[in-house]
Structure formats: C-alpha cells, structure tokens
PyMOL Python script that loads the backbone (N, CA, C, O; Angstrom):
from pymol import cmd

cmd.read_pdbstr("""\
ATOM      1  N   MET A   1     -27.023  -0.507   1.665  1.00  0.00           N
ATOM      2  CA  MET A   1     -27.872  -1.609   1.298  1.00  0.00           C
ATOM      3  C   MET A   1     -27.863  -2.631   2.429  1.00  0.00           C
ATOM      4  O   MET A   1     -26.967  -2.631   3.274  1.00  0.00           O
ATOM      5  N   HIS A   2     -28.844  -3.475   2.435  1.00  0.00           N
ATOM      6  CA  HIS A   2     -28.948  -4.501   3.467  1.00  0.00           C
ATOM      7  C   HIS A   2     -29.101  -5.873   2.823  1.00  0.00           C
ATOM      8  O   HIS A   2     -29.459  -5.997   1.652  1.00  0.00           O
ATOM      9  N   ARG A   3     -28.825  -6.884   3.610  1.00  0.00           N
ATOM     10  CA  ARG A   3     -28.937  -8.268   3.151  1.00  0.00           C
ATOM     11  C   ARG A   3     -30.274  -8.496   2.444  1.00  0.00           C
ATOM     12  O   ARG A   3     -31.323  -8.058   2.916  1.00  0.00           O
ATOM     13  N   GLY A   4     -30.217  -9.184   1.315  1.00  0.00           N
ATOM     14  CA  GLY A   4     -31.431  -9.516   0.579  1.00  0.00           C
ATOM     15  C   GLY A   4     -31.846  -8.487  -0.457  1.00  0.00           C
ATOM     16  O   GLY A   4     -32.699  -8.773  -1.297  1.00  0.00           O
ATOM     17  N   GLU A   5     -31.265  -7.297  -0.418  1.00  0.00           N
ATOM     18  CA  GLU A   5     -31.623  -6.280  -1.404  1.00  0.00           C
ATOM     19  C   GLU A   5     -30.929  -6.567  -2.734  1.00  0.00           C
ATOM     20  O   GLU A   5     -29.827  -7.116  -2.763  1.00  0.00           O
ATOM     21  N   ALA A   6     -31.572  -6.197  -3.816  1.00  0.00           N
ATOM     22  CA  ALA A   6     -31.008  -6.406  -5.144  1.00  0.00           C
ATOM     23  C   ALA A   6     -29.785  -5.514  -5.364  1.00  0.00           C
ATOM     24  O   ALA A   6     -29.660  -4.449  -4.761  1.00  0.00           O
ATOM     25  N   ALA A   7     -28.895  -5.967  -6.230  1.00  0.00           N
ATOM     26  CA  ALA A   7     -27.694  -5.198  -6.559  1.00  0.00           C
ATOM     27  C   ALA A   7     -28.060  -3.850  -7.170  1.00  0.00           C
ATOM     28  O   ALA A   7     -29.123  -3.704  -7.774  1.00  0.00           O
ATOM     29  N   GLN A   8     -27.187  -2.875  -7.011  1.00  0.00           N
ATOM     30  CA  GLN A   8     -27.391  -1.538  -7.564  1.00  0.00           C
ATOM     31  C   GLN A   8     -26.260  -1.224  -8.543  1.00  0.00           C
ATOM     32  O   GLN A   8     -25.102  -1.530  -8.260  1.00  0.00           O
ATOM     33  N   SER A   9     -26.568  -0.637  -9.656  1.00  0.00           N
ATOM     34  CA  SER A   9     -25.545  -0.166 -10.589  1.00  0.00           C
ATOM     35  C   SER A   9     -25.174   1.254 -10.209  1.00  0.00           C
ATOM     36  O   SER A   9     -26.019   2.034  -9.769  1.00  0.00           O
ATOM     37  N   VAL A  10     -23.904   1.582 -10.384  1.00  0.00           N
ATOM     38  CA  VAL A  10     -23.419   2.921 -10.045  1.00  0.00           C
ATOM     39  C   VAL A  10     -22.526   3.410 -11.175  1.00  0.00           C
ATOM     40  O   VAL A  10     -21.673   2.668 -11.662  1.00  0.00           O
ATOM     41  N   ALA A  11     -22.718   4.647 -11.590  1.00  0.00           N
ATOM     42  CA  ALA A  11     -21.846   5.290 -12.573  1.00  0.00           C
ATOM     43  C   ALA A  11     -21.401   6.617 -11.973  1.00  0.00           C
ATOM     44  O   ALA A  11     -22.228   7.414 -11.531  1.00  0.00           O
ATOM     45  N   VAL A  12     -20.096   6.850 -11.959  1.00  0.00           N
ATOM     46  CA  VAL A  12     -19.542   8.066 -11.353  1.00  0.00           C
ATOM     47  C   VAL A  12     -18.607   8.724 -12.356  1.00  0.00           C
ATOM     48  O   VAL A  12     -17.721   8.068 -12.903  1.00  0.00           O
ATOM     49  N   ASP A  13     -18.799  10.019 -12.601  1.00  0.00           N
ATOM     50  CA  ASP A  13     -17.894  10.765 -13.464  1.00  0.00           C
ATOM     51  C   ASP A  13     -16.705  11.191 -12.611  1.00  0.00           C
ATOM     52  O   ASP A  13     -16.851  12.007 -11.701  1.00  0.00           O
ATOM     53  N   LEU A  14     -15.527  10.640 -12.902  1.00  0.00           N
ATOM     54  CA  LEU A  14     -14.333  10.945 -12.109  1.00  0.00           C
ATOM     55  C   LEU A  14     -13.653  12.237 -12.546  1.00  0.00           C
ATOM     56  O   LEU A  14     -12.688  12.662 -11.911  1.00  0.00           O
ATOM     57  N   ASN A  15     -14.127  12.864 -13.604  1.00  0.00           N
ATOM     58  CA  ASN A  15     -13.630  14.174 -14.055  1.00  0.00           C
ATOM     59  C   ASN A  15     -12.115  14.269 -14.133  1.00  0.00           C
ATOM     60  O   ASN A  15     -11.534  15.239 -13.647  1.00  0.00           O
ATOM     61  N   GLY A  16     -11.466  13.281 -14.733  1.00  0.00           N
ATOM     62  CA  GLY A  16     -10.016  13.338 -14.901  1.00  0.00           C
ATOM     63  C   GLY A  16      -9.224  12.995 -13.657  1.00  0.00           C
ATOM     64  O   GLY A  16      -8.009  13.193 -13.632  1.00  0.00           O
ATOM     65  N   THR A  17      -9.872  12.492 -12.632  1.00  0.00           N
ATOM     66  CA  THR A  17      -9.191  12.132 -11.390  1.00  0.00           C
ATOM     67  C   THR A  17      -8.113  11.090 -11.661  1.00  0.00           C
ATOM     68  O   THR A  17      -8.324  10.177 -12.458  1.00  0.00           O
ATOM     69  N   MET A  18      -6.980  11.214 -11.019  1.00  0.00           N
ATOM     70  CA  MET A  18      -5.875  10.277 -11.199  1.00  0.00           C
ATOM     71  C   MET A  18      -5.890   9.156 -10.156  1.00  0.00           C
ATOM     72  O   MET A  18      -5.241   8.125 -10.338  1.00  0.00           O
ATOM     73  N   GLU A  19      -6.621   9.358  -9.077  1.00  0.00           N
ATOM     74  CA  GLU A  19      -6.652   8.373  -7.995  1.00  0.00           C
ATOM     75  C   GLU A  19      -8.025   8.428  -7.344  1.00  0.00           C
ATOM     76  O   GLU A  19      -8.594   9.509  -7.192  1.00  0.00           O
ATOM     77  N   PHE A  20      -8.564   7.276  -6.959  1.00  0.00           N
ATOM     78  CA  PHE A  20      -9.838   7.250  -6.257  1.00  0.00           C
ATOM     79  C   PHE A  20      -9.853   6.084  -5.287  1.00  0.00           C
ATOM     80  O   PHE A  20      -9.086   5.133  -5.435  1.00  0.00           O
ATOM     81  N   ASN A  21     -10.724   6.159  -4.302  1.00  0.00           N
ATOM     82  CA  ASN A  21     -10.843   5.114  -3.282  1.00  0.00           C
ATOM     83  C   ASN A  21     -12.243   4.514  -3.335  1.00  0.00           C
ATOM     84  O   ASN A  21     -13.230   5.227  -3.514  1.00  0.00           O
ATOM     85  N   LEU A  22     -12.315   3.213  -3.179  1.00  0.00           N
ATOM     86  CA  LEU A  22     -13.586   2.521  -3.020  1.00  0.00           C
ATOM     87  C   LEU A  22     -13.661   2.122  -1.549  1.00  0.00           C
ATOM     88  O   LEU A  22     -12.840   1.338  -1.072  1.00  0.00           O
ATOM     89  N   ILE A  23     -14.637   2.655  -0.839  1.00  0.00           N
ATOM     90  CA  ILE A  23     -14.717   2.473   0.613  1.00  0.00           C
ATOM     91  C   ILE A  23     -16.044   1.833   0.972  1.00  0.00           C
ATOM     92  O   ILE A  23     -17.092   2.202   0.441  1.00  0.00           O
ATOM     93  N   VAL A  24     -15.986   0.876   1.873  1.00  0.00           N
ATOM     94  CA  VAL A  24     -17.195   0.220   2.378  1.00  0.00           C
ATOM     95  C   VAL A  24     -17.339   0.601   3.843  1.00  0.00           C
ATOM     96  O   VAL A  24     -16.436   0.362   4.645  1.00  0.00           O
ATOM     97  N   ASN A  25     -18.464   1.187   4.186  1.00  0.00           N
ATOM     98  CA  ASN A  25     -18.755   1.529   5.582  1.00  0.00           C
ATOM     99  C   ASN A  25     -19.893   0.661   6.080  1.00  0.00           C
ATOM    100  O   ASN A  25     -20.543  -0.033   5.299  1.00  0.00           O
ATOM    101  N   ASP A  26     -20.132   0.702   7.384  1.00  0.00           N
ATOM    102  CA  ASP A  26     -21.281  -0.059   7.897  1.00  0.00           C
ATOM    103  C   ASP A  26     -22.545   0.697   7.517  1.00  0.00           C
ATOM    104  O   ASP A  26     -22.530   1.920   7.381  1.00  0.00           O
ATOM    105  N   SER A  27     -23.610  -0.020   7.352  1.00  0.00           N
ATOM    106  CA  SER A  27     -24.850   0.591   6.875  1.00  0.00           C
ATOM    107  C   SER A  27     -25.757   1.046   8.013  1.00  0.00           C
ATOM    108  O   SER A  27     -26.971   1.170   7.845  1.00  0.00           O
ATOM    109  N   GLY A  28     -25.152   1.293   9.174  1.00  0.00           N
ATOM    110  CA  GLY A  28     -25.917   1.784  10.304  1.00  0.00           C
ATOM    111  C   GLY A  28     -26.507   0.685  11.170  1.00  0.00           C
ATOM    112  O   GLY A  28     -27.257   0.958  12.108  1.00  0.00           O
ATOM    113  N   ASP A  29     -26.169  -0.557  10.854  1.00  0.00           N
ATOM    114  CA  ASP A  29     -26.732  -1.670  11.625  1.00  0.00           C
ATOM    115  C   ASP A  29     -25.650  -2.533  12.268  1.00  0.00           C
ATOM    116  O   ASP A  29     -25.875  -3.727  12.465  1.00  0.00           O
ATOM    117  N   ASN A  30     -24.529  -1.999  12.590  1.00  0.00           N
ATOM    118  CA  ASN A  30     -23.313  -2.557  13.198  1.00  0.00           C
ATOM    119  C   ASN A  30     -22.396  -3.096  12.105  1.00  0.00           C
ATOM    120  O   ASN A  30     -22.700  -2.973  10.919  1.00  0.00           O
ATOM    121  N   ILE A  31     -21.282  -3.689  12.500  1.00  0.00           N
ATOM    122  CA  ILE A  31     -20.262  -4.074  11.523  1.00  0.00           C
ATOM    123  C   ILE A  31     -20.437  -5.479  10.962  1.00  0.00           C
ATOM    124  O   ILE A  31     -19.595  -5.929  10.186  1.00  0.00           O
ATOM    125  N   ASN A  32     -21.488  -6.175  11.323  1.00  0.00           N
ATOM    126  CA  ASN A  32     -21.688  -7.529  10.810  1.00  0.00           C
ATOM    127  C   ASN A  32     -21.974  -7.529   9.311  1.00  0.00           C
ATOM    128  O   ASN A  32     -22.795  -6.752   8.824  1.00  0.00           O
ATOM    129  N   SER A  33     -21.302  -8.391   8.607  1.00  0.00           N
ATOM    130  CA  SER A  33     -21.533  -8.633   7.175  1.00  0.00           C
ATOM    131  C   SER A  33     -21.303  -7.423   6.281  1.00  0.00           C
ATOM    132  O   SER A  33     -21.888  -7.348   5.201  1.00  0.00           O
ATOM    133  N   ASP A  34     -20.479  -6.483   6.694  1.00  0.00           N
ATOM    134  CA  ASP A  34     -20.201  -5.326   5.844  1.00  0.00           C
ATOM    135  C   ASP A  34     -19.176  -5.729   4.786  1.00  0.00           C
ATOM    136  O   ASP A  34     -18.042  -6.083   5.109  1.00  0.00           O
ATOM    137  N   GLN A  35     -19.579  -5.671   3.547  1.00  0.00           N
ATOM    138  CA  GLN A  35     -18.722  -6.061   2.444  1.00  0.00           C
ATOM    139  C   GLN A  35     -19.235  -5.418   1.162  1.00  0.00           C
ATOM    140  O   GLN A  35     -20.325  -4.846   1.127  1.00  0.00           O
ATOM    141  N   ALA A  36     -18.439  -5.523   0.126  1.00  0.00           N
ATOM    142  CA  ALA A  36     -18.856  -4.987  -1.165  1.00  0.00           C
ATOM    143  C   ALA A  36     -18.393  -5.929  -2.263  1.00  0.00           C
ATOM    144  O   ALA A  36     -17.371  -6.603  -2.131  1.00  0.00           O
ATOM    145  N   SER A  37     -19.135  -5.966  -3.318  1.00  0.00           N
ATOM    146  CA  SER A  37     -18.751  -6.720  -4.500  1.00  0.00           C
ATOM    147  C   SER A  37     -18.693  -5.719  -5.648  1.00  0.00           C
ATOM    148  O   SER A  37     -19.720  -5.181  -6.061  1.00  0.00           O
ATOM    149  N   TRP A  38     -17.508  -5.475  -6.154  1.00  0.00           N
ATOM    150  CA  TRP A  38     -17.340  -4.515  -7.240  1.00  0.00           C
ATOM    151  C   TRP A  38     -17.391  -5.275  -8.570  1.00  0.00           C
ATOM    152  O   TRP A  38     -16.607  -4.993  -9.476  1.00  0.00           O
ATOM    153  N   ALA A  39     -18.302  -6.225  -8.684  1.00  0.00           N
ATOM    154  CA  ALA A  39     -18.415  -7.093  -9.857  1.00  0.00           C
ATOM    155  C   ALA A  39     -18.542  -6.288 -11.140  1.00  0.00           C
ATOM    156  O   ALA A  39     -19.324  -5.339 -11.218  1.00  0.00           O
ATOM    157  N   ASP A  40     -17.780  -6.669 -12.127  1.00  0.00           N
ATOM    158  CA  ASP A  40     -17.801  -6.038 -13.452  1.00  0.00           C
ATOM    159  C   ASP A  40     -17.521  -4.540 -13.414  1.00  0.00           C
ATOM    160  O   ASP A  40     -17.933  -3.811 -14.316  1.00  0.00           O
ATOM    161  N   ALA A  41     -16.822  -4.076 -12.377  1.00  0.00           N
ATOM    162  CA  ALA A  41     -16.486  -2.645 -12.300  1.00  0.00           C
ATOM    163  C   ALA A  41     -15.353  -2.330 -13.274  1.00  0.00           C
ATOM    164  O   ALA A  41     -14.371  -3.066 -13.367  1.00  0.00           O
ATOM    165  N   LYS A  42     -15.506  -1.245 -13.982  1.00  0.00           N
ATOM    166  CA  LYS A  42     -14.456  -0.811 -14.899  1.00  0.00           C
ATOM    167  C   LYS A  42     -14.363   0.710 -14.887  1.00  0.00           C
ATOM    168  O   LYS A  42     -15.300   1.411 -14.506  1.00  0.00           O
ATOM    169  N   VAL A  43     -13.216   1.187 -15.312  1.00  0.00           N
ATOM    170  CA  VAL A  43     -12.946   2.619 -15.380  1.00  0.00           C
ATOM    171  C   VAL A  43     -12.672   2.961 -16.845  1.00  0.00           C
ATOM    172  O   VAL A  43     -11.912   2.266 -17.519  1.00  0.00           O
ATOM    173  N   THR A  44     -13.285   4.019 -17.323  1.00  0.00           N
ATOM    174  CA  THR A  44     -13.024   4.491 -18.673  1.00  0.00           C
ATOM    175  C   THR A  44     -12.034   5.645 -18.575  1.00  0.00           C
ATOM    176  O   THR A  44     -12.322   6.674 -17.963  1.00  0.00           O
ATOM    177  N   LEU A  45     -10.868   5.463 -19.182  1.00  0.00           N
ATOM    178  CA  LEU A  45      -9.817   6.479 -19.135  1.00  0.00           C
ATOM    179  C   LEU A  45     -10.148   7.637 -20.069  1.00  0.00           C
ATOM    180  O   LEU A  45     -11.047   7.546 -20.905  1.00  0.00           O
ATOM    181  N   MET A  46      -9.397   8.730 -19.908  1.00  0.00           N
ATOM    182  CA  MET A  46      -9.645   9.918 -20.720  1.00  0.00           C
ATOM    183  C   MET A  46      -9.496   9.639 -22.216  1.00  0.00           C
ATOM    184  O   MET A  46     -10.129  10.306 -23.034  1.00  0.00           O
ATOM    185  N   ASP A  47      -8.653   8.646 -22.584  1.00  0.00           N
ATOM    186  CA  ASP A  47      -8.489   8.317 -24.003  1.00  0.00           C
ATOM    187  C   ASP A  47      -9.565   7.362 -24.509  1.00  0.00           C
ATOM    188  O   ASP A  47      -9.514   6.919 -25.656  1.00  0.00           O
ATOM    189  N   GLY A  48     -10.555   7.038 -23.645  1.00  0.00           N
ATOM    190  CA  GLY A  48     -11.657   6.171 -24.023  1.00  0.00           C
ATOM    191  C   GLY A  48     -11.429   4.697 -23.738  1.00  0.00           C
ATOM    192  O   GLY A  48     -12.352   3.893 -23.870  1.00  0.00           O
ATOM    193  N   LYS A  49     -10.209   4.328 -23.346  1.00  0.00           N
ATOM    194  CA  LYS A  49      -9.892   2.928 -23.054  1.00  0.00           C
ATOM    195  C   LYS A  49     -10.559   2.511 -21.743  1.00  0.00           C
ATOM    196  O   LYS A  49     -10.540   3.256 -20.763  1.00  0.00           O
ATOM    197  N   ASP A  50     -11.148   1.311 -21.735  1.00  0.00           N
ATOM    198  CA  ASP A  50     -11.744   0.761 -20.519  1.00  0.00           C
ATOM    199  C   ASP A  50     -10.757  -0.168 -19.832  1.00  0.00           C
ATOM    200  O   ASP A  50     -10.092  -0.973 -20.484  1.00  0.00           O
ATOM    201  N   ILE A  51     -10.665  -0.052 -18.510  1.00  0.00           N
ATOM    202  CA  ILE A  51      -9.829  -0.936 -17.702  1.00  0.00           C
ATOM    203  C   ILE A  51     -10.705  -1.540 -16.617  1.00  0.00           C
ATOM    204  O   ILE A  51     -11.382  -0.818 -15.884  1.00  0.00           O
ATOM    205  N   TRP A  52     -10.694  -2.864 -16.514  1.00  0.00           N
ATOM    206  CA  TRP A  52     -11.431  -3.529 -15.447  1.00  0.00           C
ATOM    207  C   TRP A  52     -10.784  -3.192 -14.118  1.00  0.00           C
ATOM    208  O   TRP A  52      -9.559  -3.104 -14.028  1.00  0.00           O
ATOM    209  N   LEU A  53     -11.573  -3.006 -13.106  1.00  0.00           N
ATOM    210  CA  LEU A  53     -11.083  -2.647 -11.783  1.00  0.00           C
ATOM    211  C   LEU A  53     -10.016  -3.622 -11.304  1.00  0.00           C
ATOM    212  O   LEU A  53      -9.017  -3.204 -10.717  1.00  0.00           O
ATOM    213  N   GLY A  54     -10.212  -4.913 -11.547  1.00  0.00           N
ATOM    214  CA  GLY A  54      -9.246  -5.915 -11.108  1.00  0.00           C
ATOM    215  C   GLY A  54      -7.905  -5.820 -11.806  1.00  0.00           C
ATOM    216  O   GLY A  54      -6.927  -6.396 -11.330  1.00  0.00           O
ATOM    217  N   ASP A  55      -7.829  -5.107 -12.928  1.00  0.00           N
ATOM    218  CA  ASP A  55      -6.574  -4.953 -13.667  1.00  0.00           C
ATOM    219  C   ASP A  55      -5.846  -3.659 -13.308  1.00  0.00           C
ATOM    220  O   ASP A  55      -4.740  -3.418 -13.790  1.00  0.00           O
ATOM    221  N   MET A  56      -6.455  -2.831 -12.471  1.00  0.00           N
ATOM    222  CA  MET A  56      -5.831  -1.557 -12.101  1.00  0.00           C
ATOM    223  C   MET A  56      -4.801  -1.760 -11.005  1.00  0.00           C
ATOM    224  O   MET A  56      -4.898  -2.695 -10.211  1.00  0.00           O
ATOM    225  N   LYS A  57      -3.821  -0.883 -10.970  1.00  0.00           N
ATOM    226  CA  LYS A  57      -2.781  -0.920  -9.949  1.00  0.00           C
ATOM    227  C   LYS A  57      -3.389  -0.513  -8.608  1.00  0.00           C
ATOM    228  O   LYS A  57      -4.135   0.462  -8.517  1.00  0.00           O
ATOM    229  N   ILE A  58      -3.055  -1.277  -7.576  1.00  0.00           N
ATOM    230  CA  ILE A  58      -3.509  -0.954  -6.221  1.00  0.00           C
ATOM    231  C   ILE A  58      -2.372  -0.232  -5.508  1.00  0.00           C
ATOM    232  O   ILE A  58      -1.249  -0.732  -5.441  1.00  0.00           O
ATOM    233  N   ILE A  59      -2.670   0.929  -4.986  1.00  0.00           N
ATOM    234  CA  ILE A  59      -1.674   1.703  -4.236  1.00  0.00           C
ATOM    235  C   ILE A  59      -1.869   1.381  -2.775  1.00  0.00           C
ATOM    236  O   ILE A  59      -2.961   1.553  -2.234  1.00  0.00           O
ATOM    237  N   GLU A  60      -0.806   0.910  -2.128  1.00  0.00           N
ATOM    238  CA  GLU A  60      -0.921   0.545  -0.722  1.00  0.00           C
ATOM    239  C   GLU A  60      -1.217   1.762   0.137  1.00  0.00           C
ATOM    240  O   GLU A  60      -0.716   2.860  -0.106  1.00  0.00           O
ATOM    241  N   ALA A  61      -2.043   1.537   1.145  1.00  0.00           N
ATOM    242  CA  ALA A  61      -2.382   2.606   2.085  1.00  0.00           C
ATOM    243  C   ALA A  61      -1.150   2.962   2.905  1.00  0.00           C
ATOM    244  O   ALA A  61      -0.227   2.158   3.042  1.00  0.00           O
ATOM    245  N   ILE A  62      -1.145   4.152   3.439  1.00  0.00           N
ATOM    246  CA  ILE A  62      -0.044   4.584   4.301  1.00  0.00           C
ATOM    247  C   ILE A  62      -0.027   3.690   5.526  1.00  0.00           C
ATOM    248  O   ILE A  62      -1.046   3.516   6.194  1.00  0.00           O
ATOM    249  N   LYS A  63       1.130   3.129   5.817  1.00  0.00           N
ATOM    250  CA  LYS A  63       1.267   2.229   6.960  1.00  0.00           C
ATOM    251  C   LYS A  63       1.293   3.049   8.245  1.00  0.00           C
ATOM    252  O   LYS A  63       1.993   4.058   8.337  1.00  0.00           O
ATOM    253  N   THR A  64       0.532   2.610   9.221  1.00  0.00           N
ATOM    254  CA  THR A  64       0.515   3.256  10.532  1.00  0.00           C
ATOM    255  C   THR A  64       1.254   2.364  11.495  1.00  0.00           C
ATOM    256  O   THR A  64       1.029   1.154  11.522  1.00  0.00           O
ATOM    257  N   SER A  65       2.124   2.938  12.279  1.00  0.00           N
ATOM    258  CA  SER A  65       2.842   2.117  13.251  1.00  0.00           C
ATOM    259  C   SER A  65       1.973   1.920  14.486  1.00  0.00           C
ATOM    260  O   SER A  65       1.299   2.843  14.944  1.00  0.00           O
ATOM    261  N   TYR A  66       2.001   0.724  15.006  1.00  0.00           N
ATOM    262  CA  TYR A  66       1.218   0.380  16.175  1.00  0.00           C
ATOM    263  C   TYR A  66       2.150  -0.008  17.303  1.00  0.00           C
ATOM    264  O   TYR A  66       3.252  -0.508  17.079  1.00  0.00           O
ATOM    265  N   ASP A  67       1.688   0.231  18.521  1.00  0.00           N
ATOM    266  CA  ASP A  67       2.473  -0.224  19.674  1.00  0.00           C
ATOM    267  C   ASP A  67       1.660  -1.286  20.401  1.00  0.00           C
ATOM    268  O   ASP A  67       0.580  -1.663  19.946  1.00  0.00           O
ATOM    269  N   ASN A  68       2.172  -1.767  21.523  1.00  0.00           N
ATOM    270  CA  ASN A  68       1.496  -2.826  22.268  1.00  0.00           C
ATOM    271  C   ASN A  68       0.520  -2.294  23.302  1.00  0.00           C
ATOM    272  O   ASN A  68      -0.093  -3.078  24.027  1.00  0.00           O
ATOM    273  N   ALA A  69       0.361  -0.986  23.386  1.00  0.00           N
ATOM    274  CA  ALA A  69      -0.560  -0.402  24.365  1.00  0.00           C
ATOM    275  C   ALA A  69      -2.001  -0.671  23.939  1.00  0.00           C
ATOM    276  O   ALA A  69      -2.349  -0.516  22.769  1.00  0.00           O
ATOM    277  N   SER A  70      -2.830  -1.071  24.890  1.00  0.00           N
ATOM    278  CA  SER A  70      -4.238  -1.310  24.581  1.00  0.00           C
ATOM    279  C   SER A  70      -4.938   0.001  24.274  1.00  0.00           C
ATOM    280  O   SER A  70      -4.674   1.004  24.936  1.00  0.00           O
ATOM    281  N   PRO A  71      -5.820   0.020  23.292  1.00  0.00           N
ATOM    282  CA  PRO A  71      -6.528   1.254  22.945  1.00  0.00           C
ATOM    283  C   PRO A  71      -7.738   1.501  23.838  1.00  0.00           C
ATOM    284  O   PRO A  71      -8.545   2.389  23.565  1.00  0.00           O
ATOM    285  N   PHE A  72      -7.862   0.716  24.905  1.00  0.00           N
ATOM    286  CA  PHE A  72      -9.011   0.832  25.793  1.00  0.00           C
ATOM    287  C   PHE A  72      -8.599   0.335  27.175  1.00  0.00           C
ATOM    288  O   PHE A  72      -7.524  -0.245  27.333  1.00  0.00           O
ATOM    289  N   SER A  73      -9.440   0.557  28.167  1.00  0.00           N
ATOM    290  CA  SER A  73      -9.204   0.010  29.504  1.00  0.00           C
ATOM    291  C   SER A  73     -10.550  -0.398  30.090  1.00  0.00           C
ATOM    292  O   SER A  73     -11.593   0.114  29.683  1.00  0.00           O
ATOM    293  N   PHE A  74     -10.520  -1.315  31.040  1.00  0.00           N
ATOM    294  CA  PHE A  74     -11.724  -1.773  31.699  1.00  0.00           C
ATOM    295  C   PHE A  74     -11.365  -2.384  33.039  1.00  0.00           C
ATOM    296  O   PHE A  74     -10.202  -2.693  33.297  1.00  0.00           O
ATOM    297  N   VAL A  75     -12.367  -2.559  33.895  1.00  0.00           N
ATOM    298  CA  VAL A  75     -12.189  -3.193  35.196  1.00  0.00           C
ATOM    299  C   VAL A  75     -12.991  -4.485  35.185  1.00  0.00           C
ATOM    300  O   VAL A  75     -14.175  -4.500  34.849  1.00  0.00           O
ATOM    301  N   TYR A  76     -12.311  -5.582  35.566  1.00  0.00           N
ATOM    302  CA  TYR A  76     -12.975  -6.877  35.618  1.00  0.00           C
ATOM    303  C   TYR A  76     -12.551  -7.579  36.914  1.00  0.00           C
ATOM    304  O   TYR A  76     -11.361  -7.779  37.155  1.00  0.00           O
ATOM    305  N   GLY A  77     -13.513  -7.943  37.727  1.00  0.00           N
ATOM    306  CA  GLY A  77     -13.201  -8.617  38.998  1.00  0.00           C
ATOM    307  C   GLY A  77     -12.350  -7.758  39.914  1.00  0.00           C
ATOM    308  O   GLY A  77     -11.514  -8.271  40.658  1.00  0.00           O
ATOM    309  N   GLY A  78     -12.560  -6.457  39.861  1.00  0.00           N
ATOM    310  CA  GLY A  78     -11.799  -5.557  40.735  1.00  0.00           C
ATOM    311  C   GLY A  78     -10.405  -5.250  40.236  1.00  0.00           C
ATOM    312  O   GLY A  78      -9.669  -4.517  40.897  1.00  0.00           O
ATOM    313  N   ARG A  79     -10.030  -5.770  39.127  1.00  0.00           N
ATOM    314  CA  ARG A  79      -8.679  -5.543  38.580  1.00  0.00           C
ATOM    315  C   ARG A  79      -8.748  -4.706  37.310  1.00  0.00           C
ATOM    316  O   ARG A  79      -7.715  -4.413  36.708  1.00  0.00           O
TER     317      ARG A  79
END
""", "prot")
cmd.dss("prot")
cmd.show_as("cartoon", "prot")
cmd.util.cbc("prot")
cmd.orient("prot")
C-alpha cells in the first residue's frame, strides 16, 4: 500500500499454527515511511477464544552478534 490509500482488512486462516510473524517490507518505493498498523488485530484460537494481538506473548528474535567492522567500503578524497 502507499500513502493516502484506504486501510485494508485481512483475514488469514492460520490452520492451527503455533507461531506466526507479522512482517513489514518496503512497497517497492524505497524505505521511507515503511510501517504498519495492526489496529484491532486479533487471533481466534482453536478453542474459539479471541486474543487481541497486543495481548499476545512476543517471542524475541534470535540475537545476532555484531562486530565493529564496516559492512561496506568506499573511497573519499583519495582515502
């Protein structure tokens, strides 16, 4: 979606899934203003109980170790 477009409703059958990810990618127009609003999102459990997304447990992503090495190189002013 792009700025100014109306909100979209989404319904997904998770088929008994125990874990799922909500991912926001860029919409093909660079990384500016990429965000999502999961307003009023809820999950219906197998027993029929509804849980609001904000009340669900968040599982932390796997931590990646980083070093001080630059992930890129360039030349500026001959250096």
